[in-house]
C-alpha positions as CSV (number, residue, x, y, z in Angstrom):
1,M,57.3,-26.7,41.1
2,Y,56.6,-23.5,40.1
3,V,55.9,-21.7,37.1
4,I,56.9,-18.5,35.1
5,V,53.5,-16.9,34.2
6,D,52.2,-13.8,32.4
7,I,50.1,-11.9,34.8
8,Q,48.7,-8.2,33.3
9,G,52.0,-7.7,31.8
10,Q,54.1,-9.1,34.3
11,Q,56.0,-12.3,34.9
12,F,55.7,-13.8,38.3
13,K,57.5,-16.8,39.4
14,V,54.8,-18.9,41.3
15,E,54.5,-21.7,43.8
16,Q,51.2,-23.8,45.1
17,N,50.0,-21.4,47.4
18,Q,52.1,-18.6,47.2
19,R,50.5,-15.1,48.3
20,L,51.3,-12.2,46.0
21,F,50.9,-8.9,45.0
22,V,49.9,-7.4,41.3
23,H,48.1,-4.9,39.6
24,R,44.8,-4.5,39.9
25,I,42.5,-7.3,38.6
26,N,39.1,-6.6,38.0
27,A,37.5,-9.2,39.4
28,E,35.5,-8.8,42.8
29,Q,36.8,-9.9,46.2
30,G,36.8,-14.3,46.5
31,S,36.3,-14.9,42.9
32,E,38.8,-17.0,41.3
33,V,40.5,-15.4,37.7
34,E,42.4,-17.7,35.2
35,F,45.3,-16.9,33.5
36,E,46.8,-19.2,30.7
37,K,49.9,-17.5,29.6
38,V,52.6,-19.5,31.0
39,M,56.0,-18.9,29.4
40,L,57.9,-21.7,32.2
41,I,57.3,-25.1,33.9
42,D,59.6,-26.9,36.2
43,K,58.5,-29.8,38.0
44,D,61.4,-31.4,40.2
45,G,64.2,-30.5,37.7
46,E,62.5,-31.5,34.3
47,V,61.7,-28.0,32.7
48,T,59.7,-27.4,29.9
49,V,59.7,-24.2,28.4
50,G,57.2,-22.8,25.6
51,T,57.0,-21.5,22.5
52,P,56.3,-18.0,23.4
53,V,53.9,-20.5,26.2
54,V,53.4,-24.0,27.2
55,D,49.8,-25.0,25.3
56,G,47.2,-26.1,28.1
57,A,49.2,-25.1,31.1
58,K,47.5,-22.5,33.5
59,V,46.7,-21.0,36.7
60,V,44.1,-20.7,38.8
61,L,44.4,-17.4,41.0
62,E,41.8,-16.1,44.2
63,V,41.7,-12.8,44.3
64,L,41.6,-12.1,48.2
65,S,41.8,-8.1,48.6
66,H,42.3,-5.3,46.6
67,V,44.9,-2.5,48.6
68,K,46.7,0.6,47.8
69,G,50.5,0.3,47.1
70,D,53.1,3.2,49.0
71,K,52.4,6.8,47.7
72,V,55.2,7.7,45.5
73,L,56.7,11.3,45.4
74,V,57.6,12.9,42.0
75,F,59.4,16.1,42.8
76,K,60.6,18.6,39.3
77,K,62.4,21.3,39.5
78,K,64.9,24.0,37.9
79,R,67.0,26.4,39.7
80,R,67.1,30.0,39.8
81,K,64.0,29.8,37.4
82,G,61.3,29.2,40.8
83,Y,59.7,26.3,39.1
84,R,59.2,23.4,41.4
85,K,56.2,20.3,41.4
86,L,55.6,18.0,43.3
87,N,52.7,14.9,41.9
88,G,52.4,11.8,44.3
89,H,50.1,8.5,42.8
90,R,49.7,5.5,44.7
91,Q,49.1,2.3,43.1
92,Q,46.1,-0.1,43.0
93,F,47.1,-3.3,43.5
94,S,45.1,-6.7,44.1
95,E,45.8,-9.4,46.7
96,V,46.3,-13.2,45.1
97,R,46.7,-16.8,46.3
98,V,48.1,-19.3,44.0
99,K,45.3,-21.8,44.1
100,E,46.2,-24.3,41.2
101,I,48.5,-24.7,38.8
102,I,47.5,-27.2,35.9
103,A,50.0,-28.2,34.0
């Protein structure tokens, strides 16, 4: 069984006990968070598609840790003008585990 759920603007295909990294969730480590924007449910080949969401379905996640992603360097340059700009960014992520799928 798997579902497609919207977590903070991104869609994820999740299964029971799966670990994944999502954009940082404002919840403490070890706490549970529920997301009710379930868009699709697949139970052993029986597919239910929401319009736009499936009523009564939700996904319960457990927050395992908060981490930073890899550094992304943004380099801008204009040739023959002496213009160079280097900017770095590290995205904040939360590692979560799918505790329960209620469908």
